[in-house]
C-alpha positions as CSV (number, residue, x, y, z in Angstrom):
1,M,12.4,-2.8,51.6
2,Q,9.1,-4.6,51.6
3,T,7.5,-1.7,49.7
4,I,10.3,-1.8,47.1
5,A,9.9,-5.5,46.7
6,S,6.2,-5.2,46.4
7,N,6.5,-2.5,43.7
8,E,9.0,-4.7,41.8
9,T,6.7,-7.6,42.0
10,Q,3.8,-5.5,40.7
11,A,5.9,-4.1,37.9
12,A,6.9,-7.6,36.8
13,K,3.4,-8.8,37.0
14,G,2.2,-5.7,35.0
15,G,4.8,-6.4,32.4
16,H,3.5,-9.9,32.0
17,N,0.0,-8.6,31.8
18,I,0.9,-6.1,29.1
19,F,2.6,-8.8,27.1
20,G,-0.3,-11.2,27.3
21,I,-3.0,-8.5,26.6
22,S,-1.0,-7.2,23.7
23,L,-0.6,-10.7,22.3
24,I,-4.4,-11.3,22.4
25,A,-5.1,-8.0,20.7
26,A,-2.4,-8.7,18.1
27,L,-3.9,-12.1,17.2
28,A,-6.2,-10.1,15.0
29,G,-3.1,-9.9,12.8
30,F,-2.9,-13.7,12.6
31,I,-6.3,-13.9,11.0
32,F,-5.5,-10.9,8.9
33,G,-2.3,-12.6,7.5
34,F,-4.1,-16.0,7.1
35,D,-7.0,-14.3,5.2
36,T,-4.6,-12.3,3.0
37,V,-2.7,-15.2,1.7
38,V,-5.2,-18.1,1.8
39,I,-6.7,-16.9,-1.5
40,S,-3.4,-17.7,-3.3
41,G,-4.3,-21.4,-3.0
42,A,-7.8,-20.9,-4.2
43,N,-6.7,-18.7,-7.2
44,E,-6.2,-21.5,-9.8
45,P,-9.1,-23.8,-8.7
46,I,-11.6,-20.9,-8.9
47,K,-10.4,-20.0,-12.4
48,A,-11.1,-23.6,-13.4
49,I,-14.5,-23.9,-11.7
50,W,-16.1,-20.5,-12.5
51,H,-14.0,-19.7,-15.6
52,T,-13.5,-16.1,-14.3
53,T,-10.5,-15.4,-16.5
54,E,-12.5,-16.4,-19.6
55,V,-14.5,-13.3,-19.0
56,S,-11.4,-11.2,-18.5
57,P,-8.3,-11.1,-16.2
58,L,-9.7,-7.8,-14.8
59,F,-12.9,-9.6,-13.7
60,H,-10.9,-12.2,-11.9
61,G,-8.7,-9.6,-10.3
62,L,-11.7,-7.6,-9.1
63,F,-14.2,-10.2,-8.0
64,I,-11.9,-13.0,-6.9
65,M,-8.5,-11.8,-5.9
66,S,-8.9,-8.1,-4.7
67,M,-12.5,-8.0,-3.4
68,A,-11.3,-8.7,0.2
69,L,-8.8,-5.8,-0.3
70,W,-11.6,-3.4,-1.3
71,G,-13.4,-4.4,1.9
72,T,-10.1,-3.7,3.7
73,V,-10.0,-0.3,2.2
74,V,-13.5,0.5,3.4
75,G,-12.8,-0.9,6.8
76,S,-9.6,1.0,7.2
77,I,-11.1,4.3,6.0
78,F,-14.1,4.1,8.3
79,G,-12.6,2.1,11.1
80,G,-11.3,5.0,13.0
81,R,-14.6,6.6,14.0
82,P,-16.2,3.5,15.7
83,T,-12.9,2.7,17.3
84,D,-12.9,6.2,18.9
85,K,-16.6,6.2,19.7
86,Y,-17.2,2.7,21.1
87,G,-13.7,1.9,22.3
88,R,-10.9,-0.4,21.2
89,K,-12.1,-3.5,22.9
90,K,-15.6,-3.6,21.4
91,I,-14.3,-3.1,17.9
92,L,-11.7,-5.9,18.4
93,L,-14.6,-8.2,19.3
94,W,-16.5,-7.3,16.1
95,I,-13.4,-8.0,14.0
96,G,-13.5,-11.6,15.1
97,V,-17.2,-11.9,14.2
98,F,-16.6,-10.5,10.7
99,F,-13.7,-12.9,10.1
100,S,-15.8,-15.9,11.2
101,I,-18.7,-14.9,8.9
102,S,-16.3,-14.4,6.0
103,A,-14.6,-17.7,6.3
104,L,-17.8,-19.8,6.4
105,G,-19.5,-17.7,3.7
106,S,-16.6,-17.9,1.3
107,A,-16.2,-21.6,1.8
108,F,-19.9,-22.3,0.9
109,A,-20.2,-19.8,-1.9
110,Q,-21.7,-21.2,-5.1
111,D,-20.9,-18.3,-7.5
112,P,-18.2,-15.6,-7.8
113,Y,-20.6,-12.9,-6.7
114,T,-21.5,-14.5,-3.4
115,F,-17.9,-15.5,-2.9
116,S,-16.9,-11.8,-3.5
117,F,-19.5,-10.6,-0.9
118,F,-18.1,-12.7,1.9
119,R,-14.5,-12.0,0.9
120,F,-15.5,-8.3,1.2
121,I,-16.9,-8.9,4.7
122,G,-13.5,-10.5,5.7
123,G,-11.8,-7.5,4.2
124,L,-13.8,-5.2,6.4
125,G,-12.5,-7.1,9.4
126,I,-8.9,-6.8,8.1
127,G,-9.2,-3.1,7.5
128,V,-10.7,-2.3,10.9
129,S,-8.1,-4.6,12.6
130,S,-5.3,-2.6,11.1
131,V,-6.8,0.4,12.8
132,A,-7.9,-0.9,16.2
133,A,-5.2,-3.5,17.1
134,P,-2.1,-1.3,16.6
135,T,-3.9,1.6,18.3
136,Y,-4.9,-0.5,21.3
137,V,-1.4,-2.0,21.8
138,S,0.4,1.3,21.4
139,E,-1.8,2.8,24.1
140,I,-1.3,0.1,26.7
141,S,2.5,-0.3,26.2
142,T,5.4,1.6,27.6
143,P,7.9,3.7,25.6
144,A,10.6,1.0,26.1
145,T,8.4,-1.8,24.9
146,R,6.1,-0.1,22.4
147,G,8.0,-1.1,19.3
148,R,8.1,-4.8,19.9
149,L,4.7,-5.0,21.4
150,V,3.0,-3.3,18.5
151,A,5.2,-5.2,16.1
152,M,3.7,-8.4,17.5
153,Y,0.7,-7.4,15.3
154,Q,3.0,-7.7,12.3
155,F,4.5,-10.9,13.7
156,N,1.0,-12.4,13.9
157,I,0.3,-11.3,10.3
158,V,3.4,-13.1,9.2
159,F,2.7,-16.2,11.3
160,G,-0.8,-16.3,9.8
161,I,0.7,-16.0,6.3
162,L,3.0,-19.0,7.0
163,I,0.1,-21.1,8.4
164,A,-2.0,-20.2,5.4
165,F,0.7,-21.4,3.0
166,L,1.0,-24.6,5.1
167,S,-2.7,-25.1,5.2
168,N,-3.1,-24.6,1.5
169,Y,-0.2,-27.1,0.9
170,F,-1.7,-29.8,3.1
171,L,-5.3,-29.3,2.0
172,Q,-4.5,-29.4,-1.7
173,G,-6.5,-32.3,-3.1
174,V,-8.7,-32.7,0.0
175,G,-12.3,-32.7,-1.3
176,G,-11.1,-33.0,-4.9
177,A,-11.9,-29.9,-7.0
178,N,-13.4,-28.3,-3.8
179,D,-10.2,-28.3,-1.8
180,W,-10.2,-24.5,-2.0
181,R,-13.4,-24.5,0.1
182,W,-11.5,-26.2,2.9
183,M,-8.6,-23.8,2.5
184,L,-10.9,-20.8,3.1
185,G,-13.3,-22.4,5.6
186,V,-10.7,-23.5,8.1
187,M,-10.1,-19.8,9.0
188,A,-13.3,-19.9,11.0
189,V,-11.6,-21.8,13.8
190,P,-8.9,-19.2,14.8
191,S,-11.5,-16.4,14.2
192,L,-13.9,-17.9,16.8
193,L,-11.1,-18.5,19.3
194,Y,-9.8,-15.0,18.9
195,T,-13.3,-13.6,19.5
196,V,-13.6,-15.5,22.8
197,M,-10.2,-14.4,24.0
198,V,-10.8,-10.7,23.4
199,F,-13.5,-10.8,26.2
200,S,-10.6,-11.2,28.7
201,I,-8.7,-8.0,27.9
202,P,-9.3,-4.5,29.4
203,E,-10.2,-1.3,27.6
204,S,-7.4,1.1,26.6
205,P,-6.7,3.4,29.6
206,R,-5.8,6.3,27.2
207,W,-9.1,5.9,25.4
208,L,-10.9,5.9,28.8
209,I,-9.2,9.2,29.8
210,S,-9.1,11.0,26.5
211,V,-12.6,10.1,25.2
212,K,-14.7,8.8,28.1
213,K,-13.1,11.0,30.8
214,D,-13.2,7.9,33.1
215,T,-10.0,8.3,35.1
216,S,-11.1,6.0,37.8
217,S,-11.4,2.9,35.5
218,A,-8.3,4.0,33.7
219,K,-6.3,4.1,37.0
220,Q,-7.4,0.6,37.9
221,I,-6.2,-0.7,34.5
222,L,-2.9,1.2,34.7
223,I,-2.3,-0.4,38.1
224,K,-3.1,-3.8,36.7
225,L,-0.6,-3.2,33.9
226,G,2.1,-2.4,36.4
227,I,2.6,1.3,35.8
228,S,4.7,2.5,38.7
229,N,3.0,5.9,39.0
230,P,-0.5,5.7,37.6
231,D,-1.5,9.2,38.8
232,E,1.4,10.8,37.0
233,E,0.6,8.8,33.9
234,I,-3.1,9.9,34.1
235,A,-2.0,13.6,34.5
236,N,0.2,13.4,31.4
237,I,-2.5,11.8,29.3
238,S,-5.1,14.2,30.6
239,A,-2.9,17.2,29.8
240,S,-2.4,16.0,26.3
241,A,-6.1,15.5,25.8
242,S,-6.9,18.9,27.3
243,H,-4.4,20.6,25.0
244,E,-6.0,18.9,21.9
245,E,-9.5,20.0,23.1
246,H,-8.4,23.5,23.8
247,A,-6.9,23.8,20.4
248,G,-10.3,22.6,18.9
249,H,-8.9,19.6,17.0
250,N,-12.1,17.9,15.8
251,S,-12.3,15.4,12.9
252,K,-12.6,18.3,10.4
253,G,-9.3,19.7,11.7
254,F,-7.5,16.4,11.3
255,F,-6.1,17.5,7.9
256,S,-5.0,20.9,9.1
257,S,-1.5,22.2,8.7
258,K,-0.8,21.4,12.4
259,Y,-0.7,17.7,11.5
260,K,1.0,18.1,8.1
261,T,4.3,16.5,9.0
262,I,2.6,13.5,10.6
263,L,0.2,13.0,7.8
264,W,3.0,12.9,5.2
265,L,5.0,10.5,7.3
266,A,2.0,8.2,7.6
267,F,1.1,8.5,3.9
268,F,4.6,7.7,2.6
269,V,5.4,4.8,5.0
270,A,2.1,3.2,3.8
271,F,2.6,4.1,0.2
272,F,6.1,2.7,-0.1
273,N,5.1,-0.4,1.8
274,Q,2.8,-1.5,-1.0
275,W,5.0,-0.3,-3.9
276,S,7.7,-2.6,-2.7
277,G,5.5,-5.3,-4.3
278,I,5.0,-7.3,-1.1
279,N,1.3,-8.1,-1.5
280,F,1.9,-8.8,-5.2
281,I,4.4,-11.5,-4.3
282,L,2.5,-13.0,-1.4
283,Y,-0.8,-13.1,-3.3
284,Y,0.6,-14.6,-6.5
285,A,3.6,-16.5,-5.1
286,P,2.6,-19.9,-6.6
287,E,1.9,-18.3,-10.0
288,I,5.2,-16.3,-10.0
289,L,7.2,-19.4,-9.0
290,G,5.3,-21.3,-11.7
291,K,6.5,-18.8,-14.3
292,A,10.1,-19.5,-13.1
293,G,9.6,-23.2,-14.2
294,L,8.4,-24.8,-10.9
295,A,5.6,-27.3,-11.0
296,A,2.4,-26.5,-9.1
297,K,3.2,-28.7,-6.1
298,D,6.7,-27.3,-6.0
299,S,5.4,-23.7,-6.2
300,L,3.1,-24.3,-3.2
301,G,6.0,-25.9,-1.3
302,N,8.3,-23.0,-2.0
303,S,5.5,-20.6,-1.0
304,I,5.9,-22.2,2.5
305,L,9.6,-21.4,2.3
306,I,8.6,-17.8,1.6
307,G,6.3,-17.8,4.6
308,A,9.0,-19.3,6.9
309,T,11.6,-16.8,5.8
310,N,9.1,-14.0,6.6
311,L,8.5,-15.4,10.1
312,I,12.2,-15.9,10.9
313,F,13.2,-12.4,9.9
314,T,10.1,-10.8,11.5
315,F,11.7,-12.2,14.8
316,V,14.8,-10.3,13.8
317,G,12.8,-7.1,13.3
318,L,11.0,-7.6,16.6
319,Y,14.4,-7.9,18.4
320,L,15.9,-4.8,16.7
321,I,13.0,-2.4,16.6
322,D,13.5,-1.0,20.1
323,K,17.3,-1.3,20.0
324,A,18.3,-0.1,16.5
325,G,15.2,2.0,16.0
326,R,12.6,2.4,13.3
327,K,14.6,4.6,10.9
328,T,17.6,2.2,10.9
329,L,15.4,-0.8,10.1
330,L,13.7,1.1,7.2
331,L,17.2,1.9,5.8
332,I,18.3,-1.7,6.0
333,G,15.1,-2.9,4.4
334,S,15.3,-0.3,1.6
335,I,18.8,-1.5,0.6
336,G,17.7,-5.1,0.7
337,Y,14.6,-4.3,-1.4
338,I,16.7,-2.6,-4.1
339,I,19.2,-5.5,-4.4
340,S,16.6,-8.3,-4.3
341,L,14.1,-6.8,-6.7
342,A,16.7,-5.8,-9.2
343,M,18.0,-9.3,-9.2
344,V,14.6,-10.9,-9.5
345,A,13.9,-8.6,-12.5
346,W,17.2,-9.7,-14.0
347,A,16.5,-13.3,-13.4
348,F,13.2,-13.2,-15.3
349,Y,14.8,-11.1,-18.1
350,S,17.8,-13.3,-18.6
351,G,16.1,-16.6,-17.9
352,A,18.3,-17.4,-14.9
353,G,17.4,-20.6,-13.1
354,A,14.5,-21.0,-10.6
355,G,16.9,-21.5,-7.7
356,F,18.6,-18.1,-8.4
357,L,15.2,-16.4,-8.6
358,L,13.9,-18.1,-5.4
359,F,17.0,-17.0,-3.5
360,F,16.4,-13.3,-4.3
361,L,12.7,-13.6,-3.6
362,L,13.6,-14.9,-0.2
363,L,16.1,-12.0,0.3
364,F,13.2,-9.6,-0.7
365,I,11.0,-11.2,2.0
366,A,13.7,-11.0,4.6
367,S,14.3,-7.3,3.8
368,H,10.6,-6.6,4.1
369,A,10.3,-8.5,7.4
370,V,13.2,-6.6,9.0
371,G,12.2,-3.2,7.5
372,Q,8.8,-2.1,6.4
373,G,7.1,-5.2,7.8
374,A,8.3,-4.6,11.4
375,V,8.0,-0.8,11.3
376,I,4.8,0.3,9.5
377,W,2.1,-0.5,12.1
378,V,4.4,0.6,15.0
379,F,5.3,3.9,13.2
380,I,1.8,4.9,12.3
381,S,0.3,4.0,15.7
382,E,2.8,6.1,17.6
383,I,3.2,9.4,15.6
384,F,-0.4,10.6,16.1
385,P,-1.6,12.4,19.3
386,N,-3.9,10.4,21.7
387,K,-7.0,12.3,20.7
388,V,-6.7,11.5,17.0
389,R,-4.7,8.3,17.1
390,A,-7.5,6.0,15.8
391,T,-8.3,8.5,13.1
392,G,-4.6,8.8,12.2
393,Q,-4.2,5.0,12.2
394,S,-7.3,4.8,9.9
395,F,-5.7,7.3,7.5
396,G,-2.4,5.4,7.3
397,A,-4.0,2.0,7.0
398,S,-6.4,3.2,4.3
399,V,-3.5,4.6,2.2
400,H,-1.8,1.2,2.6
401,W,-4.9,-0.8,1.6
402,V,-6.0,1.5,-1.3
403,F,-2.6,0.8,-3.0
404,A,-2.7,-2.9,-2.0
405,A,-6.1,-3.2,-3.7
406,I,-5.0,-1.4,-6.8
407,I,-1.9,-3.6,-7.2
408,T,-3.9,-6.8,-6.6
409,L,-6.6,-5.7,-9.0
410,I,-4.3,-5.0,-11.9
411,T,-1.9,-7.9,-11.4
412,P,-3.8,-10.5,-13.5
413,S,-3.6,-8.0,-16.4
414,F,0.2,-8.3,-16.2
415,L,0.6,-12.0,-15.4
416,D,-2.0,-13.6,-17.7
417,K,0.0,-15.5,-20.3
418,E,-2.4,-14.8,-23.1
419,K,-4.0,-11.4,-22.3
420,G,-1.3,-10.0,-20.0
421,F,0.8,-6.9,-20.9
422,F,4.1,-8.8,-20.5
423,G,3.0,-12.3,-21.5
424,E,5.1,-14.9,-19.8
425,N,7.8,-12.6,-18.6
426,P,7.0,-10.2,-15.7
427,W,10.5,-8.7,-15.3
428,P,9.4,-5.0,-15.9
429,I,7.1,-5.3,-12.8
430,F,10.0,-6.1,-10.5
431,A,12.2,-3.5,-12.1
432,F,9.5,-0.9,-11.4
433,F,9.3,-2.0,-7.7
434,A,13.1,-1.7,-7.4
435,F,12.9,1.9,-8.7
436,M,10.2,2.7,-6.1
437,M,12.4,1.4,-3.4
438,V,15.2,3.7,-4.5
439,L,12.7,6.5,-3.9
440,Q,11.9,5.1,-0.4
441,L,15.6,5.0,0.5
442,I,15.8,8.7,-0.3
443,W,12.7,9.5,1.7
444,V,13.9,7.6,4.8
445,L,17.3,9.3,4.7
446,T,15.9,12.8,4.4
447,K,12.5,12.9,6.1
448,V,11.9,10.1,8.6
449,P,12.5,10.9,12.3
450,E,13.5,8.3,15.0
451,T,10.7,7.5,17.4
452,K,12.2,4.7,19.6
453,G,12.1,5.1,23.4
454,V,9.9,8.3,23.3
455,S,6.6,8.5,25.1
456,L,3.5,9.0,23.0
457,E,2.9,12.4,24.7
458,E,6.5,13.5,24.0
459,L,6.2,12.5,20.4
460,E,3.2,14.7,20.1
461,K,5.2,17.7,21.3
462,K,8.0,16.9,18.7
463,L,5.9,16.2,15.6
464,V,2.8,18.4,16.0
465,K,3.3,22.0,14.9
466,E,1.7,24.7,17.0
């Protein structure tokens, strides 16, 4: 009886440890979300100060709005290798450093080129975080909790987005024409706090076993995490790693036919995530709402409403992801996307009121939060084998960020009232996004497997072709 009670106490303590450790790692998502959206408040002031759109909307899209995303592309493409070589924890530390440098450098920049350089540095941090953080959390969690623990990364992204909208709203006018510097510079505070907190978390036991062959250290961490039978867990992880090594799966073999199914799953979940239009709406929320007839202050205020809706429905996604499953959430989100985007397109086309348009924008945000938002980082982090998980996460994240950067780059060319393709009315953009979500619905129905409640090693057996 005493032994049973002791094991239960250890398991409870371990569950608490897993949650706390996962939360710290997932805080990289908070800075990611904050950095992603904070630029929306600086968009118009920078236009006025540096006259970037007088050169061309494309210049403004490239050097001001999308430069961080191009850094994110680079970080996500190349983030897998150092995450595998040096370990998850060390890379998470460097992410915090990059964010801190970016925040301060962007705030003090005196020209668009210096500004772009520091935004690029922040983008590197975002890109690498989208590889290292979900990978780390998926590797320390259990099959029953993996969905909601990895989804905490997305929750923190959404929370960071909301705080960025609030920060922009309250800092508007602080420092006069330089209020945007305060909007960007304040991000240094959570970046430094996050960096300090990462020192307290352990290394991933799966990385220690699969890459470093350090089963002794891994066992101590598994015990601390409350794993009831750490020796059995180590045996399963080691067997998976040995199988990969025996099959000769090096980095060159990553794109072999063996991983074909997984690669296409990772590609399309990332591809459709961006062609829903989510980053387009988050980056340009004040401008889009302004086109609907809302004044600048009202647009920023309603941007906060968008952020709050995102946060609330992310909670719903977190609650459902290990109950309803990943595929079900993607189906719900796809239907919500199609309805909301079609109605937003119609609202712009017909000249319906700003209230009507705002309602369906909020429905779009809710659909994203419950569906793609909750699922993407969980799904990519769990479908790849232990040996190539960081590389697979890098692949999926890079697809996500390449399309995010492209969309953000070209958006000014569509929204600019004088030089834009659609002038004052962007309804064709939303109609196109609605069509893409019809394609996503078909893909989810026909190709996406359910992964809830299955161990990482069992998923490898199901999804990797021999």
